[in-house]
C-alpha positions as a printed Julia matrix, in Angstrom:
285×3 Matrix{Float64}:
 134.49  112.35  121.24
 135.28  110.17  118.27
 137.29  107.1   119.19
 139.91  105.59  116.88
 138.29  102.88  114.81
 141.03  100.35  115.48
 140.5   100.38  119.25
 136.74  100.9   119.56
 136.23   97.27  120.56
 138.58   97.74  123.5
 136.61  100.74  124.69
 133.31   98.92  124.26
 134.64   96.13  126.44
 135.55   98.63  129.12
 132.08  100.14  129.0
 130.61   96.79  130.04
 132.22   97.07  133.49
 129.3    97.15  135.96
 129.1   100.61  137.49
 126.47  100.58  140.27
 128.84   99.15  142.88
 131.36  101.88  142.04
 129.07  104.86  142.6
 129.3   106.89  145.77
 127.07  105.64  148.56
 125.14  108.42  150.39
 127.13  107.67  153.55
 130.3   108.5   151.65
 128.98  111.94  150.75
 127.89  112.52  154.33
 131.4   111.82  155.57
 132.63  114.72  153.47
 135.17  113.26  151.1
 133.47  113.7   147.76
 135.61  115.37  145.13
 136.96  118.9   145.67
 135.65  119.3   149.23
 138.3   121.1   151.27
 138.58  120.9   155.04
 138.71  123.95  157.25
 142.37  123.49  158.22
 143.57  124.22  154.68
 145.43  120.9   154.62
 144.85  118.24  152.01
 146.47  115.55  154.17
 147.56  115.4   157.81
 149.2   112.69  159.89
 149.44  112.53  163.68
 151.78  110.16  165.48
 151.85  107.78  162.54
 153.45  104.38  163.16
 153.91  101.34  160.96
 155.4    98.08  162.22
 155.91   94.96  160.11
 156.15   91.63  161.91
 156.07   90.89  165.63
 158.38   90.35  168.55
 162.1    90.12  167.9
 161.59   90.21  164.12
 159.43   93.36  164.14
 160.57   96.16  161.82
 159.47   99.72  162.58
 158.98  101.34  159.17
 157.42  104.58  160.48
 157.87  106.02  163.96
 155.76  108.93  165.26
 155.38  110.8   161.96
 153.28  113.97  162.22
 152.96  116.05  159.05
 150.71  118.59  157.35
 150.44  118.97  153.58
 148.54  122.18  152.63
 146.21  122.34  149.66
 148.19  123.07  146.5
 151.61  122.12  147.89
 154.15  120.14  145.87
 156.1   118.09  148.44
 158.99  115.7   147.83
 159.64  112.83  150.25
 163.26  111.67  150.36
 165.53  109.42  152.36
 167.94  106.49  152.13
 166.74  103.04  151.12
 164.65  101.6   153.94
 163.92  105.0   155.48
 160.15  104.54  155.2
 159.38  106.96  152.39
 157.44  104.51  150.2
 155.59  103.15  153.23
 154.58  106.71  154.11
 153.34  107.38  150.57
 151.28  104.18  150.54
 149.62  105.06  153.85
 148.94  108.64  152.72
 147.31  107.18  149.61
 145.14  104.76  151.63
 146.93  101.82  149.97
 148.16  100.54  153.34
 147.01  100.96  156.93
 149.14  102.25  159.81
 149.79  100.29  162.97
 148.99  103.39  165.01
 148.36  107.12  164.71
 145.95  109.0   162.48
 145.7   109.96  158.81
 143.23  112.68  157.81
 142.44  113.35  154.15
 140.35  116.43  153.44
 138.96  116.4   156.98
 138.11  112.69  156.96
 140.0   110.35  159.27
 140.82  107.15  157.43
 140.85  104.77  160.4
 137.06  104.65  160.56
 136.55  103.73  156.9
 135.89  100.28  155.5
 137.92   98.86  152.62
 135.11   99.74  150.22
 134.97  103.31  151.52
 138.73  103.63  151.2
 138.46  102.47  147.59
 135.83  105.14  146.92
 137.96  107.79  148.59
 140.96  106.91  146.43
 138.82  106.96  143.31
 137.2   110.3   144.08
 140.03  112.28  145.68
 143.34  110.8   144.55
 145.4   110.16  141.45
 148.47  107.92  141.29
 151.6   108.11  139.15
 154.16  105.31  139.44
 157.68  104.66  138.14
 156.24  101.95  135.89
 153.52  103.44  133.74
 150.92  100.65  134.11
 149.21  101.5   130.82
 146.91   98.97  129.17
 148.76   97.96  125.97
 145.65   97.35  123.86
 144.21  100.82  124.51
 145.18  104.09  122.86
 146.61  107.04  124.78
 143.22  108.73  125.09
 141.53  105.51  126.19
 144.14  104.97  128.89
 143.59  108.54  130.1
 139.83  107.97  130.28
 140.06  104.65  132.1
 139.4   105.96  135.67
 136.27  107.75  134.47
 134.99  104.68  132.65
 135.54  102.44  135.66
 133.39  104.87  137.63
 130.56  104.41  135.14
 131.03  107.61  133.12
 130.47  107.89  129.37
 133.42  108.96  127.18
 131.44  111.96  125.94
 131.12  113.33  129.47
 134.89  113.76  129.59
 135.53  114.88  126.0
 136.39  118.46  126.96
 138.51  117.35  129.91
 140.34  114.83  127.7
 141.19  117.5   125.13
 142.42  119.81  127.9
 144.68  117.17  129.43
 146.13  115.91  126.15
 146.98  119.51  125.31
 148.5   120.02  128.78
 150.8   117.01  128.41
 151.6   117.72  124.76
 150.02  114.58  123.31
 147.17  115.95  121.21
 148.76  114.54  118.07
 149.45  111.16  119.69
 146.04  110.48  121.2
 145.28  107.44  119.02
 148.67  105.78  119.56
 149.03  102.72  121.75
 151.73  102.48  124.45
 154.17  100.51  122.28
 154.03  103.37  119.77
 155.0   105.96  122.4
 158.34  106.82  123.98
 158.92  106.33  127.69
 158.39  110.03  128.33
 155.17  110.03  126.33
 153.9   107.0   128.25
 154.6   108.74  131.56
 152.73  111.82  130.33
 149.76  109.58  129.51
 149.97  108.2   133.05
 149.96  111.74  134.47
 146.95  112.73  132.37
 145.18  109.57  133.55
 145.89  110.53  137.17
 144.43  114.01  136.57
 141.33  113.12  134.56
 138.85  113.08  137.45
 140.1   116.31  139.07
 141.66  114.63  142.14
 142.63  116.79  145.1
 145.82  114.81  145.7
 148.37  113.29  143.31
 150.69  110.65  144.77
 153.77  109.98  142.67
 156.27  107.2   143.42
 159.57  107.8   141.57
 157.76  109.3   138.54
 161.04  110.14  136.78
 162.87  106.95  137.73
 162.75  105.42  134.23
 163.25  108.66  132.29
 166.26  110.55  130.97
 167.04  113.92  132.55
 165.35  116.03  129.85
 162.14  113.99  129.83
 162.17  113.81  133.62
 162.33  117.61  133.82
 159.33  117.85  131.48
 157.33  115.44  133.66
 158.19  117.42  136.8
 157.12  120.59  135.04
 153.74  119.0   134.3
 153.27  118.01  137.95
 154.21  121.49  139.12
 151.86  123.12  136.63
 149.05  120.8   137.7
 149.52  121.76  141.35
 149.37  125.43  140.42
 146.57  125.29  137.84
 144.19  122.96  139.68
 145.18  123.67  143.33
 146.19  120.05  143.7
 148.52  118.68  146.35
 151.41  116.66  144.9
 153.17  114.13  147.16
 156.2   112.65  145.42
 158.69  110.04  146.61
 162.03  110.38  144.87
 165.72  109.64  145.36
 166.76  112.23  142.75
 167.9   115.65  144.11
 167.05  117.3   140.78
 163.51  115.94  140.91
 163.07  117.02  144.53
 164.25  120.55  143.7
 161.07  121.03  141.64
 159.01  120.78  144.85
 157.95  123.55  147.21
 159.27  121.5   150.13
 161.47  118.44  150.58
 161.04  116.16  153.59
 163.84  113.83  154.68
 163.19  110.51  156.41
 165.63  108.29  158.26
 164.76  105.11  160.18
 161.06  105.87  159.89
 161.25  109.42  161.25
 161.11  112.84  159.61
 164.5   114.3   160.51
 164.77  117.37  158.27
 162.99  119.51  155.71
 163.93  122.16  153.16
 161.75  124.9   151.68
 162.3   125.77  148.01
 165.17  123.26  147.89
 168.01  123.25  145.39
 169.83  120.1   144.19
 173.11  120.84  145.98
 171.41  121.44  149.33
 169.36  118.26  148.94
 172.4   116.2   147.99
 174.29  117.43  151.04
 171.41  116.55  153.37
 171.1   113.08  151.85
 174.84  112.5   152.26
 174.55  113.49  155.91
 171.71  111.01  156.44
 173.61  108.21  154.73
 176.92  108.8   156.51
 177.7   106.36  159.35
 177.35  107.64  162.89
């Protein structure tokens, strides 16, 4: 892969990141969560009796209360609920970004409670990709360099991912914008770069937190189409938190949280059905 001349120095700086501490330790492989290993249950993620409490005593807040869920391999699931319902807390725990107070989380057959912080970091790097409402692109790097960043941090050479990079840039429609920096891209283009970055290392699970929150309806629909195509093409599980009924209708299943509990779900949801369920959850009494 030939890098744009104007940003080569930025890439060279990234290549100086020490890699040995980021490589998989043999014990990690033995625990069975190296990339693309599927567990026998057919589920990418499972939770059992999940609880999350912030604070103690009279000021304690129960964010999640006895949440038990299964997310099959290849499913696109939307997580919805009123503000404060626990949906973002759930996504963070599913993505090993936060730890539960009680219960179990199993990712690809590996229970997370027995893993150290370093092992959790390795699991996220090898099995997960993240897409957020704010794109979190590095402004001094081009689109293709931002896409490659997770691979470089893991000690890979750009050439090792040249074919994958071309495939992803084509998938997200940015082949002609690969050398552009974030300030030269529209909001929709920046989010597509973020999606390609999340996909570059073939993660089993994509966790998306309000991925269309800063986009207009047309661009948001394009981003959702990319996520749906990724789930289908690469057998990836997509877990998306959203407040938008139109976004949730792109999913195979919508889950509805209220006061830290899963209270409803809809298969192949449509926007009107979702909106009605949300109104019911938000209505007093």
